[in-house]
N, C-alpha and C positions, 0 to 999 in steps of 0.2 A: 790461638794452635794449637795445635793437637799433640803436640810433642809434652810428654810432662818431665819426664827426666833422658838426657843424654850428655853423658860422662865417656871420660877416656877414663884407663886403668892403667897402671904400670908396678912393678911387684907387688901385687897382689892391691894395690892400693890406689884410691881415687887421686888421680893426677888433674883434671881440668872439665870444665862444662864444654861444651862445643854446640857450635850449631848448624843444622843440616843446609840451613837457607846459605853459608858462608863458606866455600872450597877449601880455604884454606884452613876452618875447623876441622874437616873433615880427615887430613891428612894425618894417617898415622902413623905414630914413631915406630920403632924397629923394634920397640919391648913392650909397648905398648896393644892393646886394643880397646875399645868402644862398645858400649851396651845403652842402645837406644829405646825409650819406651813411647808406645805412641796409641793415643786410645782414637776410635775410628777418624783416622784420617780423611780428608778432603782427597781429591781427585792430585790439587794440586803439590798435597805434600808429598803425595805417593811419588808422582815425577821428579822430585828433589831429590829423593831416595833412590830411586831408580838411577837419576845421575851422576850422586855420589856416591855408590856403591855399587853402581852395576850392576844392579839385583836384574835378573831374567823376566822378559815383560809376562811370560807365562805363571811364575808364580806369585808375580804383584796380581794379574788377573784374579786367580785364585784369590790373592788376600783382600781384595774387591768384594769375594759374594760374602752375601750372609748366611745362606743354608748349603754346608760344607762339611760332609766328614773327615774325621781325622785323618790324615795322612801324610805321609813322608815322600820325597822328590828329591833328588839329587841332579844338581844342575853344576855339571861340571866340577868345579871347585866349591862349589856352593849347594847347602843343605836347604832346603825349604821342607819344614813340619807345620802341620795345623793342627792343634790340640782344642778341645771344644772342654769348654768351662759349663758348670752345672750349677743350678743355686734352685732353694725350694721357694716356692710365692701362692700362697693361699694354696696351699697339699700339690698343688704341679710344679713341673721340674721347668723351670727357663734357662735356657740352653744361649751361650756365650761363644765366643771365638776368639782365640789367641795365634797368630800367625808369626810363624816365629823364623830370620831369616840369620843364617849361620853363615858365616867365610874366615878366613884364615886369623882374620883382627878382627873382626865385627858381629856383632848380632845384636837383632834388632825383633824386639816383641810391637806387633801389634792387635792392639786388644776390639775388640767388637762386641758388645751387646755384653761384656763383663762387669757386674761393680766391683769385684774383686782386684785392686791396685794394685802394684807390684811396690810399693813405697817400704813396707815392712819386709816382704822379700829381700829388696834391696841392700835395706840396714842389715840383715840379718847374713845375706852374703859378705858383706864388707866389716862386719865384725869378726869375720873369718881369712883374712889375708893369705894362711898358709893354703886355703884351698883355691881362692880366687887369683893368685897369682899364676893359677896353670893355664887360666885361660877363657875362653867362651866355651869350653864344654862345660865346665863344672858351673856357669852359668844357665844352659841349656837344660842340664841336671835340676837348676835348684828351681825353676821357671816351670817345668814339668811335674816335677813335685809338687810346687805350690797348685798345679792345676788339678793335679789327680786327687789332693789331701780334700778337696772339697766335696768326694763322691761316697764318700763313708758313711758323712754324716744324713748325706739323703736318703741312703739304703736303712740308716739305725732307724732316722724317724719314721720308714714307714713301715718294718718290722715290729717298730712299737704299737702303732695303728692297727696293723693288723694282728697281731695277738691279742690285742683289747674289743675291736669286734669278731674275730675268734672265740672269745670268753665271753661274749652277751650272745651267741650265736646258740650255746650250751645250755643257756639259760631261758630264752625264749624266741621267738619266731625274729628273724631281722626285718625291718623295714624298707618303705621302697628307697629312704633316705641310705642306708645303711649298705644296701644292694645295689645303687649307683654309685657309692665311695669303691666298694669293692672291685666294681668293673672299671671303674677311674685308675684304682692304683695300678691293676694288673695293666693297664695300657700305659698307664708312664714308666712301667717297669720294662714291659717291652721296648718301648720307643730308648729307653735307656741303656738299655743291651744293644740294641742297632749303633749306640757309640760308642759302647765300652768293646765291643768287637774289635772294630779298626783302630781303636787306641791299645789296644793289647800290641798290636800286627806291628803299630807303629815303635812301641816301645822294645819290640822284641828283635826288630830292625837295627835299631839301635845298641845291642847288645852287641851285635857281630859287624857292625857295618867298620869298614875300614877306609878311614880318611887320613887325611893329612895335617887336620888340627883337631882331630878326636882322640885321645889320652887314650892307651889301650889302657892305663891303670880308672880312667874314670869307668867305664865298663861295671863294673859290681855296684856303680850309684845308677846306671840306666837299670840294670835286672832288678834291684831294688824297687825300683817304681814298675814296673812290670810286674813284679808278685805284689803291689799293692792292689793295680789292676784287677788282676788276676783274682783274688781275694772278692773285691769289691762283686765282680761280674757272676762268682760262685754264690754268694748271700743273695743276688738279685736271683738267680737259676730257683735256691733255696725258698727265698720269698713267691715264687710264682709259682712252687709245688705245693706251699702252702696254704697259698689263696684257692689250687685246683681242691686240695681235702676240703678247704673248711669249706666250699660249697658244696662240696659231694656229702658231707658230715650234714652239714647245713638242712637237704634236700631231704637226706634219711632220714633225720629228726621229725620236721615236719610230716614228711610219712608216716612216722611211728605217731605223731601226735593226733593226725586229723584219723588215723586208723584208730585209736585210743576215741578219742569224739564220736567216730561211727557206731562203734560198738556199743558206747554208753546210750548215745540215740534209739540204735534198731532194741535193746535193754529197755531201756523205758518205755518204748512203744511197744513192746511186747507185753508190757503188765499192764498200759493204759487199754491193751486190745481187748481184755478181760473183761472189767465191765462195760467198757463200750458194748460185746457180744450178748453179753447178760442181760443190759438193761436194752439194749435195741428187740430182744425176744420179748423182753415183758411189754414193750412199747408196739408192739403191733396190733391189739386191742381185738385180738382172737377171743371169742367166746369161752369154746376149750383152750387153757392152757394147765397144765399139769401145775398144782399147786396154788391154783390161781385165788381158790375160796376158802385155801388153808387159812387159817388164824394167825398159825406163823409165819406165814410164806414170805413175808415182804423181809421180817428179821432173820429168815432164814440164805434170803437170795443176797443179802449184804454181807452175812457169813461167808456163804460161798464165794463172792468176790474177795472179800477181804481173805480169808483161807489161799484160792489160789495165787494172789497176788504177792500172799508173804510168800509162799512158796517157790515162784517166777523170782522175788529179789534174792532170795538167799542162793540160790542155783546160780542163777547173775552174779551175784557177789563171790562166791565159791570158786567162779572159772575165772573172776578180776577182770569180770565186764563193769563191774558198778565199783 
């Protein structure tokens, strides 16, 4: 059974456990509301939910889809929200989904592809009966806050990795693996931003939505979650800018290092050209070559080579080429 937890609450405290397969259990008292948590439901379980709580078929269809962007829809007196969960796995972001049905006296959370269960969240909210007594809107805030909380560690991990690569880029050439990692992080950040944008819209709408079961006093809580999403989105944009700056700086440093190496090679080539040229002249085996029969001609040629080479070395060293 995919139902992880299904309880009714009254006065801010858990009152009873219920089963969606039993019609008598889902009859909600006047001062009660129910919170049902489901993981990877089957088609039969979704059909049971539809029958028990009269859920809108379009919302159920969206809840069954795997790849769906965050969204908020209102179907009559029912609110349907899709939030995307995220976690790091082997250096990339793995996404899950939490579909939330909110009615006047019920809230149903359906998790798909998410490894973070709501057990700790449920315990935390149950330890605050002064908030839980207000009903489904505070549970909705708790679920959304729980989903958004996992965003910040992701961007922090990417930032630390980016800063470490940036430090190495200033000391030496980036190797192929580091460059590949930079573009992987950039790609993950772009995909992450595509999730954060719609999530901002969802939280912004919740802060201004006027529904009977959404308490006006709960709006500051939704705005707080909205601010969290905005902060993460801002840091994502900042990380992308750091990557662009790092690639640009790395390219400039590489060009500079290549320029230094080119100047050094050119300087040494010029110095080595001197003995090559002089030795080449005296190696042509002509009969009449200046100083050919001079007693000190050999030593004079070596001195000439050494003198010109030393002069060139001094000039190149003074110019900063060596």
